[in-house]
Structures are given as structure tokens and as C-alpha cells.
C-alpha positions in Angstrom: -67.5 92.6 -30.1 -68.8 89.2 -29.6 -67.1 88.0 -32.6 -63.8 89.1 -31.1 -64.4 87.5 -27.8 -65.2 84.2 -29.6 -61.9 84.5 -31.8 -60.2 85.3 -28.7 -61.4 82.2 -27.1 -60.4 80.1 -29.9 -57.0 81.5 -29.9 -56.7 80.7 -26.1 -58.0 77.3 -26.5 -55.4 76.4 -29.6 -52.5 78.1 -27.4 -53.5 75.7 -24.5 -53.7 72.7 -26.7 -50.4 73.5 -28.4 -48.9 73.9 -24.8 -50.2 70.4 -23.7 -49.1 68.6 -27.0 -45.6 70.2 -26.6 -45.8 69.0 -22.7 -46.5 65.7 -23.8 -43.9 65.3 -26.3 -41.3 66.7 -24.1 -42.5 64.4 -21.3 -42.0 61.6 -23.7 -38.7 62.5 -24.8 -37.5 63.1 -21.4 -38.9 59.3 -20.5 -37.1 58.0 -23.6 -33.8 59.7 -22.3 -34.3 58.4 -18.8 -34.7 55.0 -20.1 -31.8 55.0 -22.2 -29.6 56.3 -19.4 -30.8 53.5 -17.2 -29.9 51.0 -19.9 -26.6 52.1 -20.1 -26.2 52.2 -16.5 -27.3 48.7 -16.1 -25.0 47.6 -18.9 -22.0 49.3 -17.1 -23.0 47.6 -13.8 -23.3 44.3 -15.6 -19.7 44.7 -17.0 -17.2 44.5 -14.1 -14.4 46.6 -14.2 -12.2 44.2 -12.3 -13.2 40.6 -13.3 -12.7 37.4 -11.2 -9.0 36.1 -11.8 -10.1 32.8 -11.2 -12.4 32.9 -14.5 -9.5 33.6 -16.6 -7.5 30.6 -15.6 -8.1 27.6 -17.8 -10.2 24.5 -16.6 -7.2 22.2 -16.6 -4.7 24.2 -14.8 -7.6 24.7 -12.2 -8.0 20.8 -11.8 -4.4 20.4 -11.8 -3.9 22.9 -9.0 -6.9 21.4 -6.9 -5.3 18.0 -7.3 -1.9 19.2 -6.6 -2.5 20.8 -3.4 -4.3 17.7 -2.1 -1.5 15.5 -3.2 0.9 17.6 -1.4 -1.5 17.3 1.8 -1.4 13.6 1.5 2.3 13.2 0.8 2.9 15.5 4.1 0.6 13.0 6.0 2.3 9.8 4.5 5.9 11.3 5.3 4.7 12.2 9.1 3.4 8.6 9.4 6.6 6.9 7.8 8.6 9.1 10.3 6.3 8.2 13.3 6.7 4.3 12.2 10.5 4.7 11.8 10.7 6.2 15.4 8.9 3.3 17.0 9.8 0.7 14.2 10.2 -2.2 16.8 6.6 -1.7 18.4 4.9 -1.5 14.8 6.8 -4.4 13.7 5.8 -6.5 16.6 2.2 -5.6 16.4 2.2 -6.2 12.5 3.6 -9.7 13.3 1.1 -10.3 15.9 -1.5 -9.6 13.5 0.0 -12.0 10.9 0.2 -14.8 13.6 -3.3 -14.0 14.8 -4.7 -14.3 11.4 -3.0 -17.5 11.0 -4.2 -18.8 14.6 -7.6 -17.4 14.9 -9.6 -20.1 13.0 -8.1 -22.6 15.4 -9.3 -20.8 18.4 -12.7 -20.6 16.9 -13.0 -24.0 16.4 -11.8 -25.1 19.8 -14.3 -22.5 21.3 -17.3 -23.9 19.1 -16.3 -27.4 20.5 -17.0 -26.5 24.0 -13.8 -24.9 25.6 -13.7 -21.5 27.1 -12.1 -18.7 25.2 -9.2 -18.4 27.5 -8.4 -21.8 27.5 -8.9 -22.1 23.5 -6.6 -19.3 23.3 -3.9 -20.7 25.6 -3.8 -23.9 23.8 -3.5 -22.5 20.5 -1.1 -19.8 21.3 1.1 -22.5 23.3 1.1 -24.9 20.3 1.8 -22.1 17.7 4.7 -20.9 19.9 6.3 -24.0 20.6 6.1 -25.0 16.6 7.9 -21.6 15.8 10.6 -22.4 18.6 11.3 -25.8 17.4 11.8 -24.6 13.8 14.4 -22.1 15.0 15.9 -24.6 17.1 16.2 -27.2 14.3 17.9 -24.4 11.9 20.3 -23.7 14.3 21.1 -27.3 15.3 21.5 -28.2 11.8 23.8 -25.2 11.0 26.2 -26.0 14.0 26.1 -29.9 13.4 27.2 -29.4 9.4 29.4 -26.2 10.1 33.0 -28.4 10.1 31.7 -30.3 7.0 30.6 -27.0 5.3 34.1 -25.7 5.9 35.8 -28.4 4.5 33.7 -28.5 1.3 33.9 -24.8 1.2 37.6 -25.1 0.6 37.4 -28.0 -2.0 34.7 -26.1 -3.8 37.0 -23.0 -4.0 39.9 -24.9 -5.4 37.5 -26.6 -7.9 36.1 -23.2 -8.8 39.7 -22.1 -9.2 40.5 -24.9 -11.6 37.2 -24.4 -13.4 38.2 -20.8 -14.1 41.7 -21.5 -15.3 40.2 -24.2 -17.8 37.2 -22.1 -18.8 37.1 -20.0 -22.1 37.2 -16.6 -20.0 41.0 -16.7 -20.4 41.4 -16.2 -16.5 44.9 -16.4 -15.3 46.3 -17.8 -12.0 47.9 -14.4 -11.2 44.6 -12.8 -11.7 42.7 -15.1 -9.1 45.5 -14.6 -6.7 45.2 -10.7 -6.9 41.4 -11.1 -6.3 42.0 -13.4 -3.3 44.7 -10.9 -2.0 42.4 -8.1 -2.3 39.8 -9.8 -0.4 42.3 -10.9 2.3 43.6 -7.0 2.8 39.8 -5.9 2.8 39.1 -8.4 5.6 42.3 -7.3 7.5 41.5 -3.6 7.3 37.9 -4.0 8.1 38.7 -5.8 11.6 37.4 -2.7 13.4 34.4 -2.6 11.7 33.8 -6.0 12.2 34.1 -5.5 15.8 31.8 -2.7 16.0 29.2 -4.7 13.9 29.5 -7.5 16.6 28.8 -4.8 19.4 25.9 -3.4 17.3 24.7 -7.2 16.8 24.4 -7.4 20.6 22.1 -4.4 20.5 20.2 -5.9 17.7 19.8 -9.4 19.6 18.0 -7.6 22.5 15.8 -5.8 20.1 14.9 -9.0 18.5 14.3 -10.7 21.8 12.1 -7.6 23.0 10.1 -7.7 19.7 9.4 -11.3 19.9 8.1 -11.0 23.5 5.8 -8.1 22.5 4.4 -10.1 19.5 3.8 -12.9 21.9 2.0 -10.9 24.3 0.0 -8.9 21.5 -1.0 -12.4 19.8 -2.4 -13.5 23.1 -4.5 -10.4 23.7 -5.8 -10.3 20.2 -6.7 -13.9 19.9 -8.4 -13.5 23.5 -10.1 -10.0 23.0 -9.8 -9.1 19.3 -13.5 -8.5 18.9 -13.5 -5.9 21.7 -10.3 -4.2 20.7 -11.8 -4.0 17.2 -15.1 -2.3 18.8 -12.8 0.0 20.6 -11.0 1.0 17.5 -14.2 1.9 15.6 -14.7 4.6 18.4 -11.7 6.5 17.1 -13.2 6.8 13.6 -15.6 9.8 12.9 -19.5 8.8 13.4 -20.3 9.5 9.7 -17.6 7.0 8.5 -18.1 4.6 11.3 -20.6 2.4 9.6 -18.6 2.1 6.3 -15.4 1.1 8.3 -17.3 -1.3 10.1 -18.4 -3.2 7.2 -14.9 -2.8 5.7 -13.4 -4.4 8.7 -14.5 -8.1 8.0 -13.5 -8.0 4.3 -9.9 -6.6 5.5 -9.6 -9.3 8.1 -10.5 -12.0 5.2 -8.2 -10.8 3.1 -5.3 -10.8 5.8 -6.2 -14.3 6.7 -6.4 -15.7 3.3 -3.0 -13.9 2.4 -1.2 -15.6 5.4 -2.8 -19.1 4.9 -2.0 -18.8 1.3 1.6 -17.9 1.7 2.2 -20.3 4.2 1.1 -22.9 2.1 3.0 -21.9 -0.8 6.2 -21.4 1.2 5.9 -24.7 2.6 5.5 -26.3 -0.8 8.6 -24.2 -2.3 10.7 -25.2 0.7 9.6 -28.8 0.6 10.3 -29.5 -3.3 13.4 -27.3 -3.4 14.8 -29.0 -0.3 14.2 -32.4 -1.9 15.8 -31.5 -5.0 18.9 -30.1 -3.3 19.1 -33.1 -1.0 19.2 -35.5 -4.0 21.8 -33.4 -5.9 24.0 -33.8 -2.7 24.1 -30.1 -1.5 25.0 -30.0 2.0 22.7 -28.1 4.5 19.7 -29.1 2.7 17.3 -28.8 5.5 18.5 -25.6 7.0 18.4 -24.3 3.5 14.7 -25.3 2.9 13.9 -23.7 6.0 15.3 -20.5 5.1 13.5 -20.8 1.9 10.4 -21.3 3.8 10.9 -18.1 6.0 12.0 -16.1 2.9 9.0 -17.0 0.9 7.1 -14.7 3.2 9.0 -11.8 1.4 7.3 -11.7 -2.1 9.5 -11.8 -5.3 12.8 -10.8 -3.2 12.6 -13.5 -0.7 12.1 -16.4 -3.5 15.2 -15.0 -5.5 17.3 -14.3 -2.4 17.0 -17.8 -1.0 17.2 -19.6 -4.6 20.5 -17.6 -4.9 21.7 -18.9 -1.6 21.0 -22.6 -2.6 23.0 -22.2 -6.0 25.7 -20.4 -4.2 26.1 -23.3 -1.7 25.8 -25.8 -4.5 28.6 -24.0 -6.4 31.2 -23.7 -3.8 30.7 -27.4 -2.3 29.8 -29.4 -5.5 30.9 -27.5 -8.4 29.5 -25.8 -11.5 27.3 -28.8 -12.8 25.4 -29.4 -9.4 24.9 -25.4 -9.1 23.3 -25.5 -12.7 21.1 -28.4 -11.7 20.1 -26.5 -8.3 19.5 -23.3 -10.2 17.1 -25.5 -12.9 15.4 -26.9 -9.7 14.8 -23.5 -8.2 13.5 -21.9 -11.5 11.1 -24.9 -12.1 9.4 -24.8 -8.6 9.2 -21.0 -8.7 7.5 -20.9 -12.1 5.0 -23.6 -10.6 4.5 -21.4 -7.7 3.9 -18.2 -9.7 1.7 -19.8 -12.5 -0.1 -22.6 -10.5 0.2 -22.4 -6.9 -0.4 -18.7 -6.1 -3.4 -18.3 -8.6 -4.9 -21.5 -7.2 -4.4 -21.2 -3.6 -4.9 -17.3 -3.0 -7.4 -16.9 -5.8 -9.1 -13.9 -6.0 -8.8 -13.1 -2.2 -5.6 -11.3 -2.8 -5.3 -9.2 -5.9 -2.4 -7.1 -5.9 -0.4 -6.0 -9.0 3.3 -7.3 -9.2 4.5 -3.7 -9.6 2.6 -2.8 -6.4 4.2 -5.8 -4.8 7.7 -4.9 -5.8 7.4 -1.0 -4.9 5.7 -2.2 -1.3 8.7 -4.5 -0.7 11.3 -2.0 -1.6 9.3 0.7 0.5 9.0 -1.7 3.7 12.5 -2.7 3.2 13.9 1.0 3.3 11.6 2.1 6.1 11.9 -0.9 8.6 14.4 -3.4 7.0 13.4 -6.9 6.6 10.6 -6.7 8.8 9.1 -4.0 6.8 9.5 -6.0 3.6 7.5 -8.8 5.3 4.4 -6.6 6.6 4.5 -4.5 3.6 2.5 -6.7 0.8 -0.1 -7.8 3.4 -0.6 -4.2 4.4 -1.2 -3.3 0.7 -3.4 -6.1 0.2 -5.6 -5.1 3.1 -5.5 -1.4 2.0 -6.6 -2.7 -1.4 -9.6 -4.5 -0.1 -10.6 -1.6 2.2 -10.5 1.2 -0.3 -12.4 -1.0 -2.9 -15.2 -1.7 -0.2 -15.5 1.9 0.8 -15.8 2.9 -2.8 -18.4 0.2 -3.6 -20.5 1.2 -0.5 -19.9 5.0 -0.6 -21.5 6.1 -3.9 -18.0 7.5 -4.9 -19.1 7.3 -8.6 -21.9 9.8 -8.1 -21.1 13.2 -9.3 -20.7 16.0 -6.9 -23.0 19.0 -6.6 -20.8 21.5 -8.4 -19.2 19.1 -11.0 -19.7 19.7 -14.6 -21.5 16.4 -14.7 -23.9 17.8 -12.4 -24.2 21.1 -13.9 -24.9 19.3 -17.2 -27.8 17.1 -15.8 -29.4 20.5 -14.3 -29.3 21.9 -17.6 -30.6 18.9 -19.4 -33.3 18.2 -16.7 -34.4 21.8 -15.3 -36.6 21.9 -12.1 -40.2 21.6 -12.7 -42.5 24.6 -11.9 -44.4 24.6 -8.8 -47.9 23.2 -8.7 -50.6 25.7 -9.2 -53.2 26.6 -6.3 -56.2 24.8 -7.5 -58.3 27.5 -6.1 
């Protein structure tokens, strides 16, 4: 019996060991199945069912969209500003003219103040002298035109007859009947436009009142800018956000320097143009040489367009009063002086203080003329020059060339230079 008990014990031990082995195998199998299920579940969770649509858009399209809506915001802002300026055009042009006159007269005020005069007395003397000079120039132009009006009328008739004879003898095969038809058409047009001319004259009274109002507003603005310009600038800086205030404060002197250089340079260039063109047409015998020279001086403040218009006026007056040869000689004088101005005077006098591309000048003059007429064309170019200086100054001091945090350049830099691991505790 003891052998049977021993054998039964061995059988029980073997069955227990077999059961334990089976349990371990089954537990291992279940663990592997569970791990596989977890890997599948994690893979499914990592693959989104509805991916982000923005990731499917190409990078170029996303950049174009970002730039597009910002451009729309800027365009809308610019449109609103233009509408506001158009509605208060008289005030804006008067203040712009005051800024230009202040940029011209402010150095004189500073010299008088440094010489020992008070700020108020320096401002009063400078403004009085400047306004008197401008008034004398206007009076001189009107006096010259009225004094030579009868002579100009007679010469105009003679010039028209001479032009008519030249056309008949020219190789263009113009007949006297064609010339008479053109003259008759002009007479009919003038006769049918009598009511329009009358209404234009009535509107001219309103325009004259606006001009006088604008001149008075510009005079008062100039006085206050000359006397208290620094305090006005300090108050204007308070309207700028605090974060951008230091950069704007630094850009102010640079902008004022550009405006001053532009006004001085344009004044000198305009004076030289008017002097030499006026002397040229005077020696050619063209009537109203002095008023035409003054018109050339004033028109030179409108870049490109003013020079062309004033030169064309001189050529037309020479053509209708002195004939074709004198007109050609006048055209030659105008072209020579303007070429010297464009290639010698402006680069030498203005230098690098005012750097505006000719295309920007043309577009600025055209836009200013559309928005605010002749006054807008005059102030458009100095406005663009000042804006160019301010933008360049802000870009130079604002770190605009550094890549943003989320830009591809910043991401690439992070991939090239990964952050270092934290220092280990010495303990």
C-alpha cells in the first residue's frame, strides 16, 4: 500500500505541475493578445477619422490666403482714409500746405531764437516776412498779366494768322476750307457753351471763397506750428500705442528732416528752372516772360507733371505770338533746362535725403490729383517721401528681418539647434 500512495502522490504532483504550466502559457497568451489589441487601438487612435482640412491645403495657397485678407484689410482702411480726406479736403490741404511752409521757415525761426529773440517774436518776424514775400509774388504775377493783356491779345491774333499761313504753306496739305471749318466748329462750341461758362463762373465764386478760407487756415496753422510745433508733436505721440511710441518718436526727426530737405531742394530747383527758362524766353522775345517764369516756379512743386505743363504753356505762348521758329527755340530751351534739372540739379541738391522712384512719383501725383486736385498733386510726393523714410526707419529699428516664432525659418532653426538637456543635480 505504501507504493500505491507514493504513486498517487506523484500523479497528483505531475497533474498540479501540468496545470500550473498550462495556466502560465494561457496567461502569457492572453497577455500577448491584450498587448496586440492595445497596439491596434493606439494605431487607430493615432489615425484621425476626420483630418484637419487646413493640412490638406498647399503651403503656397495658405500663404496667398493669409496675404490676401491682410491686403483687403489694408485696402479697406486706405479707402476709408481717402473718403475722409475727400470730405474734409480743404482742411487737409490747408494743413499740408502749412507743414510745407513750416518746414521751409522753421530753420529761420531757430536761428533767430538762438540769436537771442524770444520764440514768439522769432515766429512773428519769420511768418510776417514769408507771407509778405508770397503776397508780393502773387501781386506781381497778376500785375504783369493785366499789364500785358492788351499786347498779348493783339499778338495772339497776329500769331493765329501767321499759324494759318504756315499751315497753308506746310507739306501737310491743309486747305483754307479745313481751317475755316475748324474755326467755325470752335465758335459754335463756344456759343453753345454759354450757359456752362456762366455756371462755371458761379462755381468759381465758391472756389474763390474756399481758396481764401484755405489760405487763412494755412496761415494760422503755420503760425502755431512754428511757435509750438514741439509740443504739438509730443501731444501727437500720446495717440500712438505705448509699445510703438519709442520707434515713432525716433522716426519723427528723420521724417521732418526728409520733409525739410524736400522743400528746400524743390524750392531751389524751381527757382533755377524759372530763372533760366524765363531768361531764355525773354531773349527770344516771348511776351509775358516774367509771369510765365513765375508759373514755371510754382508748377515745379508738382514733380514731372508741373514741369511738362509749364513748359508746354511757354511753347504755346511762343507759337501763337512769335511763330513756329520761336516756339521751337523755346521748346529747346525748356528741354535743355529740364534735362539739367533732372540729371544734375536734383541729384546734387536733394542728394540721398529724398529717394523716391520715378514710378512712385508718377503714381503719387496721379493719385493726389484724383483725390484732391492740384493741391493733392503738390503734397503727394512729399507725403510719399516722408512715408518712405518712416517705414525704412521702423524696419531698421524694429527687427523686422528676424523670423517669427511659427515661421518655417524658426522651425528649421529649432530642428538644427535643439534645446540642450537640463543640467543634472550634482548631488
